[in-house]
VMD Tcl script that draws the C-alpha trace (Angstrom):
set ca {
  {-16.82 5.77 20.77}
  {-19.58 3.10 20.56}
  {-19.09 0.12 18.49}
  {-20.53 -0.47 15.14}
  {-23.28 -2.79 14.78}
  {-22.77 -6.71 14.33}
  {-24.35 -6.52 10.85}
  {-24.87 -10.41 10.29}
  {-28.35 -11.65 11.37}
  {-28.44 -13.83 14.32}
  {-31.29 -16.32 15.35}
  {-32.31 -16.45 19.13}
  {-35.88 -16.58 21.21}
  {-37.58 -13.85 23.22}
  {-37.20 -13.54 26.75}
  {-39.53 -11.40 28.98}
  {-38.74 -9.82 32.02}
  {-41.81 -8.69 34.03}
  {-40.68 -5.12 34.25}
  {-41.44 -4.86 30.64}
  {-37.86 -4.93 28.80}
  {-36.72 -8.17 27.56}
  {-33.70 -10.45 25.92}
  {-32.99 -12.70 23.16}
  {-31.22 -15.79 23.99}
  {-28.89 -16.37 20.99}
  {-28.53 -19.82 19.42}
  {-25.29 -19.23 17.68}
  {-21.83 -20.62 19.46}
  {-20.18 -17.79 17.98}
  {-22.11 -15.33 19.14}
  {-20.50 -12.36 21.01}
  {-23.02 -12.88 24.23}
  {-25.74 -15.35 25.02}
  {-28.07 -12.84 25.54}
  {-28.59 -9.28 24.01}
  {-30.92 -6.81 25.75}
  {-34.49 -5.56 23.72}
  {-35.99 -2.34 24.53}
  {-39.54 -2.36 25.63}
  {-40.78 -0.89 22.38}
  {-39.00 -3.29 19.97}
  {-40.72 -6.24 22.02}
  {-44.37 -4.96 21.48}
  {-45.25 -7.51 18.59}
  {-43.53 -10.45 20.00}
  {-44.22 -13.26 22.83}
  {-42.01 -15.22 24.98}
  {-40.44 -18.05 23.28}
  {-40.68 -16.55 19.72}
  {-37.86 -17.74 17.29}
  {-36.29 -14.31 15.89}
  {-33.42 -12.91 13.65}
  {-31.84 -9.74 14.82}
  {-29.07 -7.54 14.46}
  {-26.83 -6.83 17.63}
  {-25.33 -3.42 18.52}
  {-22.62 -3.31 21.31}
  {-23.59 -1.16 24.19}
  {-20.34 -1.03 26.28}
  {-19.17 -3.25 28.71}
  {-19.43 -6.48 27.01}
  {-23.24 -5.78 26.53}
  {-25.22 -5.86 23.28}
  {-28.75 -4.61 22.17}
  {-30.59 -6.49 19.87}
  {-32.70 -4.53 17.28}
  {-34.54 -5.21 14.05}
  {-36.23 -8.27 15.04}
  {-38.06 -10.28 12.54}
  {-40.51 -13.24 13.68}
  {-39.44 -16.46 12.31}
  {-41.36 -19.09 14.30}
  {-44.01 -18.69 16.99}
  {-44.26 -21.90 18.95}
  {-46.74 -20.65 21.73}
  {-50.27 -21.98 21.15}
  {-51.98 -19.98 23.87}
  {-51.34 -16.71 25.72}
  {-52.87 -15.35 28.74}
  {-54.27 -11.97 30.22}
  {-56.72 -9.51 31.54}
  {-59.42 -7.94 29.30}
  {-58.24 -4.34 29.78}
  {-61.21 -2.92 27.75}
  {-64.03 -4.49 25.69}
  {-67.32 -3.07 24.15}
  {-70.06 -5.38 23.88}
  {-68.12 -8.52 22.92}
  {-66.18 -6.64 20.12}
  {-63.18 -4.20 19.96}
  {-61.45 -5.67 23.23}
  {-57.96 -5.92 24.18}
  {-56.05 -8.13 26.23}
  {-53.17 -7.11 28.57}
  {-50.93 -10.29 28.19}
  {-49.43 -11.65 31.36}
  {-45.77 -9.89 31.71}
  {-43.97 -13.15 31.38}
  {-45.59 -13.66 28.02}
  {-45.81 -10.23 26.63}
  {-45.43 -6.44 27.58}
  {-48.58 -4.72 25.91}
  {-52.17 -5.10 25.27}
  {-52.82 -7.03 21.86}
  {-56.68 -6.77 20.03}
  {-58.73 -9.61 20.98}
  {-61.10 -11.12 18.30}
  {-63.99 -13.45 18.87}
  {-64.82 -12.60 22.34}
  {-68.19 -13.33 23.64}
  {-70.72 -10.86 24.42}
  {-71.00 -9.60 27.84}
  {-66.96 -10.22 28.34}
  {-66.19 -8.05 31.43}
  {-63.13 -5.88 31.86}
  {-60.62 -7.31 34.59}
  {-61.60 -11.00 33.21}
  {-58.77 -13.30 32.92}
  {-58.88 -14.86 29.53}
  {-56.84 -17.69 27.50}
  {-56.33 -16.70 23.59}
  {-54.77 -17.95 20.56}
  {-52.05 -15.90 19.16}
  {-51.48 -15.63 15.30}
  {-48.59 -16.98 13.80}
  {-47.23 -13.92 12.35}
  {-49.07 -10.96 13.75}
  {-49.93 -9.33 16.93}
  {-53.68 -10.51 17.04}
  {-55.33 -13.05 19.20}
  {-58.23 -15.17 18.90}
  {-60.58 -15.69 22.34}
  {-60.61 -19.49 23.43}
  {-62.12 -19.29 27.08}
  {-62.51 -17.43 30.30}
  {-60.73 -18.45 33.04}
  {-63.99 -18.80 35.80}
  {-64.21 -21.40 38.55}
  {-60.72 -22.11 38.75}
  {-57.51 -20.65 40.15}
  {-56.31 -17.89 37.70}
  {-52.77 -18.11 39.03}
  {-52.46 -21.76 38.32}
  {-54.22 -21.21 34.73}
  {-51.46 -18.51 34.22}
  {-48.55 -20.79 35.21}
  {-49.80 -23.42 32.86}
  {-50.19 -21.18 29.93}
  {-46.98 -19.03 30.66}
  {-44.95 -22.23 30.44}
  {-46.62 -23.87 27.80}
  {-47.74 -26.95 29.59}
  {-50.29 -28.66 27.79}
  {-53.75 -29.86 29.71}
  {-55.95 -30.62 26.96}
  {-55.87 -34.14 25.46}
  {-56.14 -34.66 21.60}
  {-59.32 -36.26 20.73}
  {-57.67 -39.14 19.07}
  {-55.18 -39.99 21.92}
  {-58.26 -39.94 24.18}
  {-60.22 -42.45 22.00}
  {-56.95 -44.74 21.74}
  {-56.63 -44.68 25.70}
  {-60.12 -45.94 26.08}
  {-59.57 -48.95 23.68}
  {-55.98 -50.02 24.96}
  {-55.88 -53.82 25.23}
  {-52.47 -55.16 26.89}
  {-50.75 -58.21 25.56}
  {-49.62 -60.74 28.24}
  {-48.17 -63.47 26.09}
  {-44.61 -64.50 25.44}
  {-43.19 -62.92 28.68}
  {-41.09 -64.05 31.36}
  {-43.71 -64.88 34.18}
  {-42.54 -63.29 37.57}
  {-46.07 -63.18 39.27}
  {-45.11 -65.88 41.99}
  {-41.79 -63.72 42.98}
  {-42.40 -61.41 46.01}
  {-42.27 -57.92 44.33}
  {-42.70 -54.63 45.94}
  {-43.32 -50.84 44.99}
  {-42.03 -48.37 47.09}
  {-43.43 -44.71 46.74}
  {-44.74 -41.60 48.34}
  {-48.17 -42.20 49.68}
  {-50.15 -39.88 47.38}
  {-48.41 -41.43 43.96}
  {-50.77 -43.13 41.58}
  {-48.53 -43.64 38.50}
  {-46.64 -46.37 39.88}
  {-43.98 -47.46 37.07}
  {-41.18 -49.42 39.35}
  {-41.40 -52.79 41.27}
  {-38.55 -54.39 43.13}
  {-37.63 -58.27 43.99}
  {-35.11 -60.50 44.84}
  {-33.64 -63.97 43.86}
  {-32.05 -66.27 46.41}
  {-28.46 -65.16 47.10}
  {-25.98 -67.12 45.32}
  {-23.15 -69.11 47.16}
  {-20.39 -66.65 46.17}
  {-22.52 -63.99 47.92}
  {-23.65 -62.28 44.86}
  {-27.56 -60.75 44.82}
  {-29.53 -60.75 41.89}
  {-32.39 -57.97 42.16}
  {-35.02 -57.82 39.61}
  {-36.11 -54.24 38.97}
  {-39.29 -54.33 36.83}
  {-40.49 -51.37 35.13}
  {-43.79 -50.70 33.33}
  {-43.99 -51.48 29.73}
  {-45.56 -48.48 28.66}
  {-44.72 -49.16 24.69}
  {-47.32 -52.21 25.10}
  {-50.11 -49.57 25.22}
  {-48.38 -46.54 23.58}
  {-47.00 -47.82 20.75}
  {-44.80 -45.68 18.11}
  {-46.87 -43.56 15.65}
  {-49.69 -43.61 17.79}
  {-51.98 -40.58 18.76}
  {-51.19 -41.35 22.09}
  {-47.36 -41.56 21.30}
  {-47.63 -38.25 19.57}
  {-49.07 -36.71 22.57}
  {-46.70 -37.98 24.99}
  {-43.82 -36.84 22.90}
  {-45.23 -33.42 22.83}
  {-45.43 -33.27 26.57}
  {-42.22 -34.75 27.24}
  {-42.79 -35.35 30.83}
  {-45.31 -35.29 33.50}
  {-45.73 -31.90 35.27}
  {-46.22 -31.93 39.01}
  {-47.62 -28.68 40.48}
  {-48.38 -28.86 44.49}
  {-52.47 -28.59 43.49}
  {-52.25 -30.38 40.14}
  {-50.71 -33.05 38.19}
  {-50.62 -33.15 34.31}
  {-49.69 -36.56 33.42}
  {-47.69 -37.33 30.26}
  {-50.38 -40.06 29.65}
  {-53.89 -40.15 30.29}
  {-55.02 -41.14 33.95}
  {-56.57 -44.03 32.75}
  {-53.24 -45.49 31.49}
  {-51.06 -43.65 33.98}
  {-52.85 -44.44 37.21}
  {-54.66 -47.49 36.32}
  {-53.72 -49.73 33.14}
  {-49.99 -49.07 33.20}
  {-49.55 -48.55 37.24}
  {-47.86 -51.41 38.81}
  {-50.69 -51.75 41.44}
  {-50.79 -54.33 43.88}
  {-52.42 -57.81 42.66}
  {-52.86 -56.67 39.13}
  {-51.27 -58.37 36.15}
  {-48.89 -56.25 34.40}
  {-46.73 -56.27 31.33}
  {-43.03 -55.17 32.36}
  {-39.71 -54.76 31.13}
  {-37.39 -56.40 33.72}
  {-33.52 -55.54 34.37}
  {-32.00 -58.43 36.47}
  {-29.06 -57.08 38.14}
  {-26.19 -59.31 39.56}
  {-24.50 -57.31 42.48}
  {-21.16 -58.95 43.88}
  {-20.28 -58.91 47.40}
  {-17.81 -55.89 46.50}
  {-20.99 -53.91 45.38}
  {-20.05 -53.88 41.48}
  {-22.98 -54.65 38.93}
  {-21.38 -57.92 37.20}
  {-24.27 -58.83 34.82}
  {-27.61 -57.25 33.72}
  {-30.28 -59.28 31.90}
  {-33.33 -57.84 30.32}
  {-36.24 -59.31 29.54}
  {-39.95 -58.87 28.62}
  {-42.07 -60.02 31.88}
  {-45.21 -60.05 33.33}
  {-45.57 -59.28 37.04}
  {-47.93 -58.81 39.87}
  {-46.93 -56.54 42.48}
  {-47.37 -58.11 45.85}
  {-47.52 -54.85 48.30}
  {-47.72 -51.08 47.44}
  {-45.55 -49.73 50.14}
  {-44.59 -46.22 50.97}
  {-41.40 -44.72 51.77}
  {-42.09 -43.84 55.27}
  {-43.52 -47.39 56.20}
  {-40.37 -48.93 54.64}
  {-38.03 -46.62 56.88}
  {-39.90 -47.34 59.94}
  {-39.43 -51.07 59.12}
  {-35.71 -50.69 58.24}
  {-34.62 -48.53 60.58}
  {-36.78 -49.31 63.71}
  {-38.31 -52.51 63.18}
  {-41.87 -51.45 62.97}
  {-43.32 -53.98 60.78}
  {-47.04 -53.74 61.52}
  {-47.54 -52.07 57.92}
  {-45.17 -54.49 56.07}
  {-46.86 -57.78 54.96}
  {-44.70 -60.80 56.40}
  {-44.04 -62.19 52.63}
  {-41.90 -58.99 51.74}
  {-40.11 -58.50 54.89}
  {-36.95 -60.44 53.49}
  {-37.23 -58.80 50.23}
  {-36.70 -55.59 51.85}
  {-34.10 -56.37 53.73}
  {-32.01 -58.03 50.80}
  {-32.77 -54.55 48.94}
  {-31.56 -52.94 51.65}
  {-28.22 -54.96 51.49}
  {-28.25 -54.52 47.59}
  {-28.23 -50.64 48.02}
  {-25.75 -50.61 50.90}
  {-23.04 -52.38 48.52}
  {-24.04 -49.89 45.62}
  {-23.37 -47.04 47.92}
  {-19.94 -48.32 49.04}
  {-19.06 -48.52 45.17}
  {-20.54 -45.08 44.67}
  {-18.67 -43.40 47.56}
  {-15.48 -44.70 46.22}
  {-15.67 -43.04 42.81}
  {-17.03 -40.03 44.09}
  {-19.72 -37.38 42.66}
  {-22.80 -35.99 44.50}
  {-26.15 -36.05 44.11}
  {-27.21 -32.44 44.63}
  {-30.74 -31.87 44.88}
  {-32.65 -28.51 45.95}
  {-34.17 -28.39 49.56}
  {-37.64 -30.14 48.55}
  {-40.46 -27.91 50.08}
  {-43.51 -30.02 50.67}
  {-46.62 -28.06 50.57}
  {-49.62 -29.37 51.84}
  {-52.81 -28.63 49.91}
  {-56.24 -29.09 51.09}
  {-57.71 -31.47 48.16}
  {-61.60 -29.90 48.87}
  {-60.53 -26.20 48.72}
  {-57.45 -26.18 47.09}
  {-55.86 -24.14 49.61}
  {-52.28 -24.74 50.84}
  {-52.28 -25.49 54.87}
  {-48.71 -26.26 55.63}
  {-45.25 -26.59 54.73}
  {-42.08 -28.67 55.62}
  {-38.85 -29.65 54.17}
  {-39.27 -33.18 52.77}
  {-36.82 -35.72 54.50}
  {-35.08 -38.08 52.61}
  {-35.31 -41.55 54.32}
  {-33.44 -44.84 54.42}
  {-36.25 -45.93 51.89}
  {-35.64 -43.07 49.57}
  {-32.06 -44.16 49.43}
  {-32.65 -47.74 48.70}
  {-34.62 -47.08 45.96}
  {-32.64 -44.24 44.10}
  {-29.55 -46.57 44.45}
  {-31.33 -49.34 42.59}
  {-32.60 -46.88 40.13}
  {-29.49 -45.31 39.24}
  {-27.89 -48.67 39.01}
  {-30.40 -49.77 36.83}
  {-30.16 -46.83 34.28}
  {-26.37 -47.42 34.12}
  {-26.54 -50.64 33.37}
  {-29.00 -50.16 30.70}
  {-26.85 -47.67 29.13}
  {-24.10 -50.07 29.19}
  {-26.14 -52.77 27.61}
  {-27.13 -50.28 24.78}
  {-23.30 -49.33 24.39}
  {-22.16 -52.95 24.38}
  {-24.46 -53.80 21.63}
  {-23.79 -50.75 19.33}
  {-27.43 -49.58 20.01}
  {-28.56 -46.16 19.57}
  {-30.06 -44.39 22.79}
  {-30.72 -41.08 24.39}
  {-28.62 -40.33 27.30}
  {-28.35 -38.03 30.49}
  {-25.57 -36.12 30.11}
  {-23.68 -33.63 32.46}
  {-20.50 -31.73 31.69}
  {-17.43 -31.29 34.09}
  {-17.17 -27.89 35.58}
  {-14.72 -25.58 33.48}
  {-11.52 -24.45 35.22}
  {-12.72 -21.02 36.17}
  {-15.72 -22.29 37.58}
  {-13.65 -24.69 39.81}
  {-11.59 -21.51 40.80}
  {-14.78 -19.75 41.70}
  {-15.87 -22.43 43.86}
  {-12.65 -22.66 45.57}
  {-12.58 -18.98 46.52}
  {-16.44 -19.29 47.86}
  {-15.16 -22.20 50.12}
  {-12.21 -20.36 51.35}
  {-14.52 -17.58 52.35}
  {-16.45 -19.58 54.55}
  {-13.19 -21.48 56.02}
  {-12.99 -24.59 53.70}
  {-9.82 -25.42 52.36}
  {-10.03 -27.32 48.77}
  {-6.94 -27.48 46.89}
  {-8.74 -28.83 43.89}
  {-5.75 -27.79 41.85}
  {-7.53 -26.27 39.28}
  {-9.54 -29.45 38.16}
  {-12.84 -30.74 40.12}
  {-12.48 -34.65 40.08}
  {-15.36 -36.58 41.02}
  {-13.93 -37.78 44.17}
  {-12.50 -34.45 44.91}
  {-16.25 -33.27 44.62}
  {-17.39 -35.58 47.25}
  {-14.62 -34.96 49.67}
  {-15.58 -31.45 49.56}
  {-19.19 -32.25 50.16}
  {-17.87 -34.23 53.28}
  {-16.33 -31.03 54.79}
  {-19.72 -29.15 54.58}
  {-22.25 -31.63 55.00}
  {-23.08 -30.92 58.54}
  {-22.32 -27.11 58.49}
  {-24.73 -24.34 58.63}
  {-23.86 -23.02 55.50}
  {-24.35 -26.06 53.82}
  {-27.42 -24.49 52.20}
  {-25.53 -21.46 50.37}
  {-22.76 -23.90 49.51}
  {-25.17 -26.10 47.45}
  {-26.82 -23.25 45.83}
  {-23.41 -22.22 44.28}
  {-22.39 -25.93 43.27}
  {-26.08 -26.55 41.66}
  {-24.85 -23.34 39.48}
  {-21.73 -24.48 39.20}
  {-22.42 -28.18 37.68}
  {-25.75 -27.23 35.82}
  {-28.65 -29.05 34.55}
  {-28.01 -32.37 33.03}
  {-29.57 -32.67 29.64}
  {-30.54 -35.34 26.88}
  {-28.49 -36.32 23.93}
  {-27.89 -38.89 21.64}
  {-24.04 -39.43 22.03}
  {-23.20 -41.27 25.05}
  {-20.76 -39.14 27.49}
  {-20.07 -39.08 31.25}
  {-22.86 -37.77 34.02}
  {-20.54 -35.68 36.13}
  {-22.63 -35.53 39.60}
  {-23.12 -39.25 39.44}
  {-19.74 -40.35 38.36}
  {-21.03 -42.25 35.74}
  {-19.32 -43.09 32.32}
  {-22.52 -43.30 30.77}
  {-26.33 -42.91 32.29}
  {-29.88 -42.70 30.84}
  {-33.39 -42.81 31.94}
  {-35.18 -45.81 31.87}
  {-37.16 -46.59 35.22}
  {-39.79 -43.99 34.59}
  {-41.58 -44.41 31.19}
  {-45.09 -43.27 32.59}
  {-43.73 -39.97 33.54}
  {-40.80 -39.47 31.11}
  {-40.65 -39.72 27.28}
  {-36.86 -40.69 26.97}
  {-37.46 -43.80 29.20}
  {-40.16 -44.75 26.93}
  {-38.10 -44.34 23.85}
  {-35.34 -46.61 25.35}
  {-37.92 -49.03 25.88}
  {-38.72 -49.38 22.35}
  {-34.94 -49.86 21.34}
  {-34.41 -52.49 23.76}
  {-37.78 -54.29 23.01}
  {-37.00 -54.17 19.26}
  {-33.34 -55.69 20.01}
  {-34.98 -58.69 22.12}
  {-37.29 -59.35 19.41}
  {-34.43 -59.51 16.99}
  {-35.22 -56.39 14.79}
  {-31.83 -55.27 14.13}
  {-32.93 -52.46 11.80}
  {-35.93 -50.78 13.50}
  {-34.17 -48.11 15.44}
  {-34.37 -44.21 15.03}
  {-31.42 -42.50 13.40}
  {-29.08 -40.01 15.14}
  {-30.73 -37.05 13.71}
  {-33.99 -38.26 15.00}
  {-32.76 -38.79 18.32}
  {-31.11 -35.33 18.44}
  {-34.41 -33.81 17.51}
  {-36.11 -35.56 20.29}
  {-33.66 -34.71 22.70}
  {-34.00 -30.83 22.16}
  {-37.74 -31.08 22.48}
  {-37.57 -33.16 25.82}
  {-35.18 -30.74 27.36}
  {-37.22 -27.91 26.42}
  {-39.95 -29.72 28.10}
  {-38.16 -30.67 30.98}
  {-36.94 -27.05 31.52}
  {-40.66 -25.60 31.32}
  {-42.01 -28.18 33.55}
  {-39.43 -27.34 36.43}
  {-40.42 -23.72 36.00}
  {-43.99 -24.41 36.26}
  {-43.51 -26.48 39.12}
  {-41.26 -24.02 40.82}
  {-43.51 -20.93 40.13}
  {-46.68 -22.60 41.23}
  {-44.82 -23.49 44.32}
  {-43.83 -19.87 45.19}
  {-47.12 -18.70 44.53}
  {-48.84 -21.22 46.97}
  {-46.24 -20.18 49.58}
  {-46.66 -16.68 49.25}
  {-50.45 -17.29 49.71}
  {-50.02 -19.27 52.71}
  {-47.59 -16.67 54.43}
  {-50.09 -14.18 53.53}
  {-51.69 -14.83 56.70}
  {-48.46 -15.09 58.46}
  {-47.09 -11.45 57.87}
  {-45.31 -10.53 61.06}
  {-44.18 -13.98 62.01}
  {-40.37 -13.87 63.01}
  {-37.95 -16.72 61.45}
  {-34.04 -17.69 61.97}
  {-32.52 -18.07 58.52}
  {-29.62 -18.01 56.36}
  {-28.37 -15.99 53.65}
  {-27.86 -18.14 50.55}
  {-27.10 -15.51 47.98}
  {-26.40 -11.79 47.80}
  {-27.78 -9.81 44.93}
  {-27.64 -5.99 43.86}
  {-30.75 -5.86 45.02}
  {-30.38 -7.19 48.34}
  {-30.28 -10.44 50.20}
  {-31.88 -13.96 49.25}
  {-32.60 -15.49 52.48}
  {-33.61 -19.03 53.44}
  {-36.07 -19.95 56.33}
  {-34.17 -22.62 58.44}
  {-36.08 -25.92 58.77}
  {-38.51 -24.77 55.79}
  {-36.70 -24.31 52.79}
  {-38.52 -21.44 51.63}
  {-36.50 -18.60 50.45}
  {-37.56 -14.99 50.41}
  {-35.72 -11.56 49.76}
  {-34.70 -8.48 52.05}
  {-34.35 -5.62 49.67}
  {-31.18 -3.21 50.14}
  {-33.79 -0.43 51.07}
  {-34.63 -2.42 53.97}
  {-31.02 -2.77 55.00}
  {-30.49 0.64 56.10}
  {-28.34 3.61 55.15}
  {-26.36 2.97 51.84}
  {-25.26 2.63 49.25}
  {-24.99 -0.80 49.21}
  {-22.54 -2.38 46.56}
  {-21.85 -6.37 45.75}
  {-18.44 -7.54 46.59}
  {-18.18 -10.80 44.28}
  {-14.60 -11.53 45.81}
  {-16.45 -12.27 49.91}
  {-19.81 -12.95 48.19}
  {-20.90 -9.98 50.42}
  {-23.38 -6.85 50.30}
  {-21.32 -4.04 51.62}
  {-22.10 -0.67 52.84}
  {-20.01 1.91 54.96}
  {-21.34 0.92 58.26}
  {-22.22 -3.09 57.77}
  {-21.74 -6.04 55.61}
  {-24.03 -9.10 54.89}
  {-22.43 -12.42 53.74}
  {-23.57 -15.23 52.15}
  {-23.97 -18.11 54.77}
  {-24.32 -15.70 57.59}
  {-27.30 -16.58 60.19}
  {-29.77 -13.63 60.51}
  {-33.39 -13.71 61.82}
  {-35.96 -12.10 59.57}
  {-39.70 -10.95 59.74}
  {-42.40 -11.69 56.97}
  {-42.99 -8.16 55.89}
  {-45.25 -8.84 52.98}
  {-45.98 -11.27 50.25}
  {-46.90 -11.32 46.35}
  {-48.68 -14.15 45.25}
  {-48.63 -13.14 41.55}
  {-45.00 -12.94 41.77}
  {-44.48 -15.71 44.20}
  {-42.34 -13.48 46.43}
  {-42.02 -13.33 50.14}
  {-40.51 -10.03 51.26}
  {-38.52 -9.96 54.47}
  {-37.27 -7.70 57.03}
  {-34.27 -8.27 59.38}
  {-34.88 -8.45 63.00}
  {-32.23 -8.38 66.08}
  {-30.96 -11.88 66.79}
  {-32.33 -13.35 70.16}
}
mol new
graphics top color blue
foreach p $ca { graphics top sphere $p radius 0.5 }
foreach p [lrange $ca 0 end-1] q [lrange $ca 1 end] { graphics top cylinder $p $q radius 0.2 }
display resetview
């Protein structure tokens, strides 16, 4: 007997699957499910991201179907697709990218001579299934253009913001003058938006080290209420595709006027951290400052100096500074290890793209060095210190929060670990120290990528919110982002709150409602940016491996799905899929208890070592199709 429809109207957002069906992700906390299925015909007049009201109907096994959809809001400003038919520039139809829509829509305003098969960007109507022509994608990578449009990444700069950027004049007066200090920036060799610099004051008699972390004062060039500020807020974050950087701020600011370039005077906000000999941050003093970077250093060069004594690329006047920074970071690491937590990052695939042709040439896993650790420890300590500074003064802020896992998630992780021979005894609750101890067990094992994959799912994404709360993975009671205002809007907002307080302005702060609205916006922008970066990386990897079909690689299974195996190539961090059809006689069933894909003759388990052959690639979908090969 079919359950009766849930009659009250619920609100949600449309999400498309490339196969033509879709879902409504529901907003209400009391909704019976987080997401409800939508049949393809019901999706025809909608676009991905549309806010709709809908009615639900139970369809069995805890599933629901959404029907009777009504458009409430259409945030999407652009769509992209392929011209399906066009008669002399009139009566055209645009087949939408399947991640945006599932059908062809009428296209108005197309120029004469527009050809069938052309890739076109168009503007959707606010309340109807109609499009207006904007431009033809020609002379650029259509795949990259699609990623930007699909994930709503703004590339055009508002004319007013552009004019403001050309007229920026930085005020240098009334600041703590730190220009005579030996100060360094440490970044990737390709980085241009340098927003943090480090210096050290002479060590104190009690063994305390005072580290000065200076951050570019973006607010000095991008005041609240300006057109530049409105544009930065809409973007929320810079987006780093392998073959394109879409900055939050115009390049003349992010890469020039605000970037902490060596030898250039720059306004900054400086956090002076006092780190005692036990590794505790006992004081944090904030000030408006004026700095001049002594040297622009790279992670590789600093690591070579600290680890192997190779000093040929390190100016003599900053060598002791680097040594003291290492000491300070080591103290912070000891405290961090004692309180637990982990930093679970995905394997960072480094894709080298030829700047002249835009073509991918090679791929590797980017290794984190001792220099990365020094910078990471000092930036995290700075972000924590500023969070405490705001809370101690009763100031508002926008915080970075991550929840503790629920008991059922902890139980699932324990079962998964036991499946691979790791005993946990979490006791139903995963403390931050327990998490660190668990990581210590599997850190060097061959199944580490598989376990990290599950742990990333378990912990979930951190988010921004106006109310301070713990950040679980960092084991931090309160945490925020302060150290990258050139590329993240929350950092810029925190800078403004700090500066207002330093100037004695006690009432000039945003209220809680405004901060929560902003947090929701930047959470959405960050998700879209990450998806765009991931999609483009996968597309270019597929393009690179199109010329490597037939290659064999050692690999490990990192996940099992109803459709087959998800496999990660050893040493590359690249994932591909082995479809069940390529596994041999079935049927194949998913065994959730053992994290295996099982048939009568064979089973494949997460963490298992395999050898695979690249069978085919699909650049549009960013997929590597693999086949299993006999182990050597």
